[in-house]
C-alpha positions as CSV (number, residue, x, y, z in Angstrom):
1,X,0.0,0.0,0.0
2,X,1.4,3.5,-0.8
3,X,2.9,5.2,2.2
4,X,1.2,8.4,1.3
5,X,-2.2,6.9,2.0
6,X,-1.4,4.6,4.9
7,X,0.1,5.3,8.3
8,X,3.7,4.6,9.0
9,X,4.7,3.7,5.5
10,X,6.5,0.4,4.8
11,X,6.1,-0.9,8.3
12,X,2.3,-0.6,8.1
13,X,2.2,-2.3,4.7
14,X,4.2,-5.2,6.0
15,X,2.2,-5.5,9.1
16,X,-1.1,-5.3,7.2
17,X,-0.1,-8.1,4.8
18,X,1.0,-10.2,7.8
19,X,-2.1,-9.5,9.8
20,X,-4.4,-10.1,6.8
21,X,-3.1,-13.6,6.4
22,X,-3.2,-14.3,10.1
23,X,-6.7,-12.9,10.4
24,X,-8.1,-15.2,7.7
25,X,-6.3,-18.2,9.3
26,X,-7.3,-17.2,12.8
27,X,-11.0,-17.0,11.9
28,X,-11.0,-20.3,10.1
29,X,-9.2,-22.0,12.9
30,X,-11.4,-20.8,15.8
31,X,-14.8,-20.6,14.3
32,X,-17.1,-23.6,15.0
33,X,-20.0,-24.9,17.1
34,X,-19.7,-25.3,20.8
35,X,-19.1,-29.0,21.7
36,X,-19.8,-30.9,24.8
37,X,-16.3,-30.6,26.2
38,X,-16.1,-26.8,25.6
39,X,-19.6,-26.3,27.1
40,X,-18.5,-28.2,30.2
41,X,-15.5,-25.9,30.6
42,X,-17.7,-22.9,30.4
43,X,-20.2,-24.1,33.0
44,X,-18.9,-21.6,35.5
45,X,-18.0,-18.4,33.7
46,X,-15.1,-16.3,35.0
47,X,-16.4,-12.8,34.2
48,X,-13.1,-10.9,33.7
49,X,-12.5,-7.6,31.8
50,X,-12.0,-9.7,28.6
51,X,-15.5,-11.1,28.9
52,X,-16.9,-7.6,29.9
53,X,-15.4,-6.1,26.8
54,X,-16.9,-8.9,24.7
55,X,-20.3,-8.3,26.2
56,X,-20.3,-4.6,25.3
57,X,-18.8,-5.2,21.9
58,X,-21.7,-7.4,21.0
59,X,-24.5,-5.9,23.1
60,X,-23.3,-2.4,22.4
61,X,-20.6,-0.7,20.4
62,X,-17.5,-1.2,22.5
63,X,-16.1,0.0,25.7
64,X,-12.8,1.5,27.0
65,X,-10.6,-1.0,28.9
66,X,-10.8,0.8,32.2
67,X,-14.6,0.7,32.0
68,X,-14.5,-3.0,31.2
69,X,-12.5,-3.6,34.4
70,X,-15.2,-1.8,36.4
71,X,-18.0,-3.8,34.7
72,X,-16.2,-7.0,35.4
73,X,-15.8,-6.0,39.1
74,X,-19.6,-5.4,39.3
75,X,-20.3,-8.8,37.9
76,X,-22.1,-10.4,34.9
77,X,-25.6,-10.3,36.3
78,X,-25.4,-6.6,37.1
79,X,-24.0,-5.8,33.7
80,X,-26.7,-7.7,31.8
81,X,-29.5,-6.3,34.0
82,X,-28.3,-2.8,33.0
83,X,-28.3,-3.7,29.4
84,X,-31.6,-5.6,29.1
85,X,-34.7,-3.5,29.7
86,X,-38.0,-3.8,27.9
87,X,-39.0,-0.3,28.8
88,X,-39.5,2.1,25.9
89,X,-36.8,4.8,25.4
90,X,-37.6,8.1,27.1
91,X,-36.8,10.5,24.2
92,X,-38.8,10.4,21.0
93,X,-37.2,12.2,18.2
94,X,-40.4,12.6,16.2
95,X,-42.0,14.4,19.1
96,X,-39.0,16.5,19.7
97,X,-38.4,17.5,16.0
98,X,-41.5,18.8,14.3
99,X,-39.4,19.3,11.1
100,X,-40.0,15.7,10.2
101,X,-43.7,15.8,10.7
102,X,-44.8,17.2,7.3
103,X,-42.4,15.5,4.9
104,X,-43.4,15.3,1.3
105,X,-42.7,12.4,-1.1
106,X,-40.2,13.6,-3.7
107,X,-40.3,12.6,-7.3
108,X,-37.4,10.5,-8.6
109,X,-34.7,12.6,-10.3
110,X,-35.6,11.2,-13.8
111,X,-39.1,12.6,-13.4
112,X,-37.9,16.2,-12.8
113,X,-38.2,18.8,-15.6
114,X,-34.7,20.1,-16.3
115,X,-35.9,23.7,-15.7
116,X,-37.0,22.6,-12.2
117,X,-33.8,21.0,-11.1
118,X,-32.8,23.9,-8.8
119,X,-36.2,23.7,-7.1
120,X,-35.8,19.9,-6.8
121,X,-32.4,20.3,-5.1
122,X,-33.8,22.8,-2.7
123,X,-36.7,20.5,-1.8
124,X,-34.3,17.6,-1.4
125,X,-32.3,19.6,1.1
126,X,-35.2,20.9,3.1
127,X,-37.6,17.9,3.0
128,X,-35.4,14.9,2.4
129,X,-31.7,15.0,3.1
130,X,-31.7,17.6,5.9
131,X,-34.3,16.0,8.2
132,X,-32.9,12.5,7.6
133,X,-29.4,13.6,8.4
134,X,-30.6,15.3,11.5
135,X,-32.3,12.1,12.7
136,X,-29.3,10.0,11.8
137,X,-27.1,12.3,13.9
138,X,-29.6,11.8,16.8
139,X,-29.3,8.1,16.6
140,X,-25.5,8.1,16.2
141,X,-25.2,10.3,19.3
142,X,-27.1,7.7,21.3
143,X,-24.6,5.0,20.0
144,X,-21.6,7.1,20.9
145,X,-23.0,8.0,24.4
146,X,-24.0,4.3,25.0
147,X,-26.9,5.4,27.1
148,X,-29.0,2.5,25.8
149,X,-26.4,0.3,24.0
150,X,-28.3,-2.9,23.7
151,X,-31.4,-1.1,22.4
152,X,-29.4,0.7,19.8
153,X,-27.5,-2.6,18.9
154,X,-30.9,-4.4,18.4
155,X,-32.2,-1.4,16.4
156,X,-29.2,-1.7,14.0
157,X,-30.0,-5.4,13.7
158,X,-33.6,-4.7,12.9
159,X,-32.7,-1.8,10.6
160,X,-30.8,-4.3,8.5
161,X,-33.5,-6.9,8.7
162,X,-36.7,-4.9,8.0
163,X,-35.0,-2.9,5.3
164,X,-36.4,0.2,3.7
165,X,-34.4,2.7,1.7
166,X,-34.8,6.4,1.7
167,X,-34.0,6.4,-2.0
168,X,-37.0,4.3,-2.7
169,X,-39.4,5.7,-0.1
170,X,-38.3,9.3,-0.7
171,X,-39.9,10.6,2.5
172,X,-37.8,11.4,5.6
173,X,-40.8,11.6,7.9
174,X,-41.9,8.0,7.1
175,X,-38.4,6.7,7.4
176,X,-38.0,8.3,10.8
177,X,-41.3,6.9,12.0
178,X,-40.3,3.4,10.9
179,X,-37.0,3.7,12.8
180,X,-38.6,5.1,15.9
181,X,-41.0,2.2,15.9
182,X,-38.2,-0.3,15.6
183,X,-36.1,1.4,18.3
184,X,-39.1,1.6,20.7
185,X,-39.8,-2.1,20.3
186,X,-36.3,-3.4,19.9
187,X,-36.4,-5.3,23.2
188,X,-40.1,-6.0,23.1
189,X,-42.2,-8.5,21.2
190,X,-41.1,-9.7,17.8
191,X,-44.7,-10.3,17.1
192,X,-45.4,-6.7,17.7
193,X,-42.6,-5.7,15.4
194,X,-43.8,-7.9,12.5
195,X,-47.4,-6.6,12.9
196,X,-46.1,-3.0,13.0
197,X,-44.0,-3.5,9.9
198,X,-47.0,-4.9,8.0
199,X,-48.7,-1.5,8.7
200,X,-45.6,0.7,8.4
201,X,-46.0,3.3,5.7
202,X,-42.4,3.2,4.6
203,X,-42.5,-0.6,4.3
204,X,-45.8,-0.5,2.5
205,X,-44.2,1.7,-0.1
206,X,-40.8,0.0,-0.2
207,X,-42.4,-3.4,-1.0
208,X,-45.3,-2.0,-3.0
209,X,-48.1,-3.2,-0.8
210,X,-49.6,0.2,-1.1
211,X,-50.6,-0.9,-4.6
212,X,-51.7,-4.4,-3.6
213,X,-55.4,-4.5,-4.6
214,X,-58.1,-7.0,-5.1
215,X,-57.9,-8.7,-8.5
216,X,-54.3,-7.6,-9.0
217,X,-52.3,-8.8,-5.9
218,X,-48.7,-7.6,-5.5
219,X,-46.6,-10.4,-3.9
220,X,-43.6,-8.4,-2.8
221,X,-44.5,-7.9,0.9
222,X,-45.9,-11.4,1.3
223,X,-42.8,-12.9,-0.2
224,X,-40.4,-11.0,1.9
225,X,-42.5,-11.5,5.0
226,X,-42.0,-15.2,4.7
227,X,-38.5,-15.4,3.1
228,X,-36.7,-12.6,4.9
229,X,-38.7,-11.6,8.0
230,X,-40.1,-14.8,9.6
231,X,-39.7,-18.3,8.1
232,X,-36.7,-18.5,5.8
233,X,-36.5,-20.1,2.3
234,X,-37.8,-23.6,2.0
235,X,-40.5,-23.2,4.7
236,X,-43.3,-22.1,2.4
237,X,-44.5,-22.5,-1.2
238,X,-45.2,-20.1,-4.1
239,X,-48.8,-20.8,-3.6
240,X,-48.5,-19.7,0.1
241,X,-47.1,-16.4,-1.1
242,X,-49.8,-15.9,-3.7
243,X,-52.5,-16.6,-1.2
244,X,-50.9,-14.4,1.5
245,X,-50.6,-11.5,-1.0
246,X,-54.4,-11.7,-1.4
247,X,-54.8,-11.5,2.4
248,X,-52.8,-8.2,2.4
249,X,-54.8,-6.6,-0.4
250,X,-56.2,-3.2,0.7
251,X,-53.4,-2.6,3.3
252,X,-52.2,0.8,2.0
253,X,-51.5,4.3,3.2
254,X,-53.0,7.8,2.9
255,X,-51.5,11.1,4.1
256,X,-48.5,9.3,5.7
257,X,-50.7,6.9,7.7
258,X,-51.8,3.3,7.4
259,X,-55.3,2.7,6.1
260,X,-57.3,-0.5,5.4
261,X,-59.2,-0.1,2.2
262,X,-61.9,-2.7,2.5
263,X,-63.1,-2.0,-1.0
264,X,-59.7,-3.2,-2.3
265,X,-59.4,-6.2,0.0
266,X,-60.0,-9.7,-1.3
267,X,-62.4,-11.2,1.2
268,X,-62.5,-14.6,-0.4
269,X,-61.3,-18.0,0.9
270,X,-57.5,-18.5,0.9
271,X,-55.2,-21.3,2.0
272,X,-51.9,-20.3,3.6
273,X,-49.5,-22.9,5.1
274,X,-52.4,-25.4,5.1
275,X,-54.8,-23.1,7.0
276,X,-57.9,-22.3,5.0
277,X,-60.4,-19.5,5.5
278,X,-61.4,-15.9,4.7
279,X,-57.9,-14.9,5.8
280,X,-56.8,-11.3,6.3
281,X,-53.2,-10.0,6.9
282,X,-53.3,-10.5,10.7
283,X,-54.5,-14.0,10.2
284,X,-51.5,-14.7,8.0
285,X,-49.1,-13.3,10.6
286,X,-50.8,-15.5,13.3
287,X,-50.3,-18.6,11.0
288,X,-46.7,-17.8,10.4
289,X,-45.9,-17.4,14.1
290,X,-47.5,-20.8,14.8
291,X,-45.0,-22.5,12.5
292,X,-42.1,-24.2,14.3
293,X,-39.8,-22.7,11.5
294,X,-40.6,-19.2,12.7
295,X,-38.9,-19.5,16.1
296,X,-36.1,-21.6,14.6
297,X,-35.5,-18.9,12.0
298,X,-35.5,-15.9,14.3
299,X,-33.4,-17.7,17.0
300,X,-30.8,-18.5,14.2
301,X,-30.7,-14.9,13.0
302,X,-30.2,-13.5,16.5
303,X,-27.5,-16.1,17.4
304,X,-25.6,-15.5,14.2
305,X,-25.8,-11.7,14.6
306,X,-24.6,-11.6,18.2
307,X,-22.2,-14.5,18.2
308,X,-20.8,-14.1,14.7
309,X,-20.9,-17.8,13.9
310,X,-23.7,-20.2,12.8
311,X,-25.4,-21.9,15.7
312,X,-25.5,-25.7,15.7
313,X,-28.8,-27.6,15.7
314,X,-28.8,-28.1,19.5
315,X,-28.1,-24.5,20.3
316,X,-30.6,-23.2,17.8
317,X,-33.3,-25.6,19.1
318,X,-32.6,-24.5,22.7
319,X,-33.1,-20.8,21.9
320,X,-36.0,-21.4,19.5
321,X,-37.8,-23.2,22.4
322,X,-37.1,-20.2,24.6
323,X,-38.6,-17.9,22.1
324,X,-41.8,-20.0,21.9
325,X,-42.0,-20.2,25.7
326,X,-41.7,-16.4,26.0
327,X,-44.2,-15.7,23.2
328,X,-41.4,-14.2,21.0
329,X,-40.4,-11.6,23.6
330,X,-36.8,-10.4,22.8
331,X,-35.7,-9.3,26.3
332,X,-35.8,-12.8,27.9
333,X,-33.9,-14.2,24.9
334,X,-31.1,-11.6,25.2
335,X,-30.9,-12.0,29.0
336,X,-30.4,-15.7,28.5
337,X,-27.9,-15.3,25.7
338,X,-25.8,-12.6,27.4
339,X,-25.5,-14.7,30.6
340,X,-24.9,-18.0,28.7
341,X,-21.3,-19.2,29.3
342,X,-21.2,-20.5,25.7
343,X,-21.6,-16.9,24.5
344,X,-18.1,-16.3,25.9
345,X,-16.4,-19.3,24.3
346,X,-13.2,-18.8,22.3
347,X,-15.0,-19.5,19.0
348,X,-17.1,-16.3,19.6
349,X,-15.0,-13.8,21.5
350,X,-13.2,-11.4,19.1
351,X,-14.2,-13.5,16.0
352,X,-16.7,-11.3,14.3
353,X,-15.8,-8.8,11.6
354,X,-17.0,-5.4,12.7
355,X,-19.4,-3.6,10.4
356,X,-18.5,0.0,9.5
357,X,-20.7,1.6,12.1
358,X,-19.3,-0.9,14.7
359,X,-15.8,0.0,13.7
360,X,-16.2,3.8,13.8
361,X,-18.3,4.0,17.0
362,X,-16.2,1.3,18.7
363,X,-12.9,3.1,17.8
364,X,-14.2,6.4,19.2
365,X,-15.4,4.7,22.4
366,X,-12.0,2.9,22.9
367,X,-10.2,6.2,22.4
368,X,-12.7,7.8,24.7
369,X,-13.0,10.5,22.0
370,X,-15.9,12.7,21.3
371,X,-16.4,12.7,17.5
372,X,-19.0,14.5,15.4
373,X,-21.9,12.4,14.3
374,X,-21.2,13.5,10.8
375,X,-17.9,11.6,10.8
376,X,-19.7,8.3,11.7
377,X,-22.5,8.9,9.3
378,X,-20.2,9.8,6.4
379,X,-17.7,7.1,7.4
380,X,-20.4,4.5,7.2
381,X,-21.2,5.7,3.6
382,X,-17.5,5.5,2.7
383,X,-17.2,2.0,4.1
384,X,-20.4,0.6,2.6
385,X,-23.0,1.0,5.3
386,X,-25.1,4.0,4.5
387,X,-27.7,4.2,7.2
388,X,-31.3,4.3,6.0
389,X,-30.1,3.2,2.5
390,X,-29.3,-0.6,2.6
391,X,-28.3,-2.0,-0.8
392,X,-31.4,-4.1,-1.3
393,X,-34.2,-5.8,0.6
394,X,-31.8,-8.4,2.0
395,X,-29.9,-5.6,3.8
396,X,-26.1,-5.6,4.3
397,X,-24.4,-9.0,3.8
398,X,-21.9,-8.4,6.6
399,X,-19.0,-10.7,7.5
400,X,-16.2,-10.8,5.0
401,X,-18.3,-8.7,2.6
402,X,-17.2,-5.7,4.8
403,X,-13.5,-6.1,4.0
404,X,-11.3,-5.8,1.0
405,X,-8.0,-4.0,0.4
406,X,-9.8,-0.7,-0.3
407,X,-12.2,-0.8,2.7
408,X,-9.3,-1.7,5.1
409,X,-7.4,1.3,3.7
410,X,-10.4,3.6,4.1
411,X,-11.0,2.4,7.7
412,X,-7.4,3.4,8.4
413,X,-8.0,6.8,6.8
414,X,-11.0,7.4,8.9
415,X,-9.2,6.4,12.0
416,X,-6.6,8.9,11.0
417,X,-9.2,11.6,10.7
418,X,-10.4,10.8,14.2
419,X,-6.8,11.2,15.4
420,X,-6.2,14.4,13.5
421,X,-3.6,12.7,11.3
422,X,-5.3,12.6,7.9
423,X,-6.1,15.7,5.9
424,X,-8.9,14.8,3.5
425,X,-8.3,17.6,1.1
426,X,-4.7,16.2,0.5
427,X,-6.0,12.7,0.5
428,X,-8.4,13.3,-2.3
429,X,-5.6,14.8,-4.4
430,X,-3.5,11.7,-4.0
431,X,-3.3,9.8,-7.3
432,X,-2.7,6.4,-5.6
433,X,-5.8,7.0,-3.4
434,X,-7.9,8.1,-6.3
435,X,-6.9,5.0,-8.3
436,X,-7.7,2.8,-5.4
437,X,-11.2,4.4,-5.1
438,X,-11.9,3.8,-8.8
439,X,-11.5,7.4,-10.3
440,X,-11.3,7.2,-14.1
441,X,-10.1,10.6,-15.2
442,X,-10.1,14.4,-14.5
443,X,-13.3,14.9,-16.4
444,X,-15.2,12.5,-14.2
445,X,-17.3,14.1,-11.4
446,X,-15.5,13.8,-8.1
447,X,-18.5,12.1,-6.5
448,X,-18.1,9.3,-9.1
449,X,-14.5,8.5,-8.0
450,X,-15.0,9.0,-4.2
451,X,-17.8,8.0,-1.9
452,X,-20.1,10.9,-1.2
453,X,-19.1,10.6,2.5
454,X,-15.7,12.1,1.8
455,X,-17.3,15.4,0.9
456,X,-19.0,15.6,4.3
457,X,-15.7,14.7,6.1
458,X,-13.9,17.4,4.0
459,X,-16.5,20.0,5.0
460,X,-16.1,18.9,8.6
461,X,-12.3,19.6,8.5
462,X,-12.9,22.9,6.6
463,X,-15.0,24.0,9.6
464,X,-11.8,23.4,11.6
465,X,-12.9,20.5,13.6
466,X,-10.0,18.8,15.3
467,X,-10.1,15.9,17.7
468,X,-9.9,16.8,21.4
469,X,-7.5,14.1,22.3
470,X,-4.1,13.9,24.0
471,X,-2.5,10.5,23.5
472,X,0.4,11.5,25.7
473,X,-1.9,12.2,28.7
474,X,-4.0,9.1,27.9
475,X,-1.1,6.8,27.9
476,X,0.3,8.5,31.1
477,X,-2.9,7.7,32.9
478,X,-2.4,4.1,31.9
479,X,1.2,4.2,33.3
480,X,2.9,3.6,29.9
481,X,6.3,5.1,30.6
482,X,8.5,3.2,28.2
483,X,8.5,1.8,24.6
484,X,7.2,-1.7,25.5
485,X,4.5,-0.3,27.8
486,X,3.3,2.1,25.1
487,X,3.0,-0.6,22.4
488,X,1.3,-2.9,24.9
489,X,-1.1,-0.2,25.9
490,X,-2.0,0.7,22.4
491,X,-2.6,-2.9,21.4
492,X,-4.6,-3.7,24.6
493,X,-6.7,-0.5,24.6
494,X,-7.5,-0.2,20.9
495,X,-7.9,-3.8,19.8
496,X,-10.9,-5.9,20.8
497,X,-8.9,-9.1,20.2
498,X,-5.6,-10.5,21.2
499,X,-3.1,-9.3,18.5
500,X,-1.1,-11.9,16.5
501,X,1.8,-13.2,18.5
502,X,4.4,-12.1,16.0
503,X,3.1,-8.5,15.6
504,X,4.3,-7.0,18.8
505,X,8.0,-7.4,18.1
506,X,8.1,-5.5,14.7
507,X,5.9,-2.8,16.1
508,X,8.1,-2.3,19.2
509,X,11.3,-2.3,17.2
510,X,10.1,0.3,14.7
511,X,8.6,2.5,17.4
512,X,11.8,2.5,19.3
513,X,13.8,3.4,16.2
514,X,11.4,6.2,15.3
515,X,11.5,7.6,18.8
516,X,15.3,7.7,18.6
517,X,15.3,9.3,15.1
518,X,13.0,12.0,16.6
519,X,15.6,12.7,19.3
520,X,13.3,11.5,22.1
521,X,14.4,9.4,25.0
522,X,12.0,6.9,26.6
523,X,11.7,9.3,29.5
524,X,10.5,12.0,27.0
525,X,7.4,10.0,25.8
526,X,5.1,11.5,28.4
527,X,6.6,15.0,28.5
528,X,8.1,15.4,25.0
529,X,5.5,17.9,23.9
530,X,4.1,18.1,20.4
531,X,6.8,15.8,18.9
532,X,6.0,13.0,21.3
533,X,2.2,13.5,20.7
534,X,2.8,13.2,16.9
535,X,4.7,10.0,17.3
536,X,2.1,8.4,19.7
537,X,-0.8,9.4,17.4
538,X,1.0,7.9,14.5
539,X,1.2,4.5,16.2
540,X,-2.4,4.7,17.6
541,X,-3.4,5.3,13.9
542,X,-1.4,2.3,12.8
543,X,-3.0,0.0,15.4
544,X,-6.5,1.1,14.4
545,X,-5.6,0.5,10.8
546,X,-4.5,-3.2,11.3
547,X,-6.8,-6.0,10.1
548,X,-6.9,-7.1,13.7
549,X,-8.7,-3.9,14.5
550,X,-11.6,-4.9,12.3
551,X,-12.6,-7.7,14.7
552,X,-14.7,-7.5,17.8
C-alpha cells in the first residue's frame, strides 16, 4: 500500500499483509460450534475484563478497557441487568423535532423537468436530506453515548432486517417513523414488530403493498414477510405467497398513515400454510408465528448476529424453544444469551468482523474520544454501510463482505481523521488513493470517484474540527512510561482481540527506532510535547488500521 495513504509507510504495509493472512487463518481455525467438552469448561464463567469487553462489543458498540474492568468487578448479572430492559426509550425524536412531521414524497430525479432541477435540489435539502441527516445524527449520538447500548444494537440489527431505503421511499418523515417504531420495540415482542412492519408506511411503499389490490395482488410484501422476515427459504411454497398476498390486499397508506381499504381487500377464501379461511393480513401473521420454523429462523438470526458464527442444531433448538415459551419476547432471549457461558467461548470472542458503524463508533469509544456524528454517518457511507439506505431488501451482507484492500485502507484513513492525522483535502488529491477508489479521469465528477461521504468529512475539516484528544496524557494515565508499555497499551486498549503473537516485536522495534530518530528518549514520551504526541498518534493510527482492529 502506498505510504502516502497509509500510516507509518512500509512498516504498516508489511504488518497489514502479515495480519491479513493471520486474520483469515485465525477466523478459520477458531470458528465452530460449541461442543460438549467446551460447554463443560464454560459451565462456571469467570467474568473478567475480557468477557466484559466482549459483552459490550456485541450488546453495544465497544467500551474502554478501564470501564471493562469496572464492569467485570460489578459482575455479569449486574452488567446484563443494566443492558436488558423492555421499557420504551424516554426520548422520542419525532415528538422533539417537528421538522420531520410534514415531509413530502419527492419525485425520482428522472421525473424532474430540467428547468425545475434547482427547485428539486432545494426540496431535497429541506424535506429529504436535511431531516434524515438530523435524525441519523440523533441516533448516532445515542450509540456514541452508550446510554442504551443494547437497544441501539438491536435497532441496528432490525434496521438491517426490515430494510427500507430512503432512496425508494423518498420521504424522511416516514423513514424516521419506521425507525422510531423499531427502536421503541427493539427489546419488546417480535410479534409486535412484525405486525407493526406490516402497517408501516415506509415498508408498504418500499415493498409495493400500497398498490396491492383485489384482483391484482402484489406479492412483494408477502414474499419478503415469509422469506426474509419470519420463516426463511424452504418453509413455504409459491402458492402460500400468492394466497398471503391476497390476504394483504387493501393494506395501504393515505396522508402518511396506514389505512385499510376494505373495497380493495380480497375477502374470499384462501389457504396459507395449510390453513384455509377468509384470511386477512393479521391471520396470515398468526399462522406464520404458529409455524415451528418461525422460532427456529428468528433464533438462528439472532444467534448469528450476536455470536458471529452459525449456531449448531442443538443450540438453535434451545433458543427457539425459549422464544416460543416467552411468546417471542426479545428481552428474555437476550438475557439468557448474554449470561450464557457459551456466548463467551473462544470461537465467539473477538471472532466477528465489525461492520463499518461498529468500527467507527467502537474506535471512538475505545479512544474515549468525542467525534462529530457527521464523521460516523459519512464514514459508514464510505465503508459501505449507509444508514437508511441498505443496498437491497436483504440488507447488508456483513462478515467478509465488509472487508477488502480498499475498505481496510479507508478504515485506516477514517481512524486517521479521528486522530487528526489525515487531511482529507490532501488525501483526495493523491493519485494512488484516487486510483484505489476507482476514479477514471479528470473529467469524471468527483463524486463518481469517491464515496459521497468524503465530501462531508472534508466539510467537517474545513469547519476546523480537530479531535480533542491527548494521547500523551491518555497513555500517562495508563502508566505507559517506556516503549514496551506504550506498544502494549495501544494494542490492549485499541484492539478488541488479542493481537497476532508475531506482531508486537516488529511494532516495538520500529517504534523505538522512530523515537530515537526523533531525538526523544523513553523518558520523554510523556513530557516530550508536540513531537511525542505526533509519534504516539502515529502509532495509535497504525494500530486502528490493522486488520486485527476490524474484529470484535
